N, C-alpha and C positions, 0 to 999 in steps of 0.2 A: 504494500500500500504506500503511495507517495506521501511524503511527510510535508507538513506545513512549514513554510519558510518565512522567517521574520526578516524583513528587509530594513536594515539600518543604514546601509551604505548603497550608493548607486550600483545598479546592475544594468546589463544591456537588454534590449528588446529581444534579442536572440535567447537570452536566458529565460525570459518570460515565455517565449515560444516553447522551450523545453518543458517548463513547469506546466503549461497548458496541455502539451501532448501527453503528459503523464496521467491526466485525468479526463478532460473533456474534449481534447483535440485542438480546437481553434479558440477556446475561451478559458480564462482562469478567473476564479472567484477571488476577491480580495476584501480585506477590511483595513481601513485607514484610521489611524489615531491622529486626529487633527491637532492635538496638543503636543504629543511627543514627536510628530512628523515622521512616523514609521508606518509600515504596513505589513500585514500577513498575507501570504499568497499560497494557493494550492490546496485548500480544503475542499472536501466534498460539499460542505454547507458553509455559508457565511458564519453560522453559529459556531462551527468548529474553530474557525480562525478567531472569532470574537472571544471564545473561551480561553484560548492560548494567550491572547493579549491581556485579558482581565487577570489571568494568573500571573502575568508579568508586571502588574501594577497599573495598567491602563484603567481609565474611568469610563463607565458605560456611556455617558453623555458625549464622549469624544470619539466614539467608534461608529463608523459608517461603512456600509457594505457597497461594493462596486463589482462590476465585471469588466475584464479587459480582453480585448480581441487583438493580440499582438500582430496578426497578419494584416490588419486594417491600417491604412496609412493616412487617415484623416481624423478629425476630432471624434468621430463616432466609434473609435476604438475603445473609448471609456464610456461605460454605461452606469448610471446611478440607479440600480435596481436590486433590492434585497429585502427580505422579510424583516431583517434586524433594523431596518430604517423606519419601520412603523413605530412611532413614538408620540402619541397624542400629548403627553406631558411636556414634550419639547416643541410642540406645534407642528410635528410632521405626521400627517395622517395617512401617508401612502408609502408604497414600497420605494418610490423615487425619493430624491432629496429635494424638498421644496424650497429651501433657503438658498438663494443664489450665492450669498457670501460663503456658505459652507461648501457649495459646489466649487467655487473658486479656490478655496483653501485645499480641497481635495485634489483638484487639477494641479495646483502648484506642487503639492507633495508628490503626486504621481510623476510629474515631469522632472522633479528633482531626483527621484529615486530610480526612475527608468529612463535610461539615456540611449 
């Protein structure tokens, strides 16, 4: 079974393609910690990655689920869609990320960590 990888330092898009191929083929699930500016990649469920980050000290309110399609070479390679994003207490009532500021933070972190 593929392991979940915690991304603390930049990795290449090719490395993300390898992670994707280990589980879903063309897509990899990820969870981004917008406070620590790190992410977890490679879980079967976003909740699996979320659990790993929580165990390492992340706070629930800072964790957001995404999907990455490393073979896509435009902005649609990053998708804001996860069950863990449904958080009525934080004003997010859908699987998507409704707050544009949070979307921008996530994009910045993803582009910082995947080069």
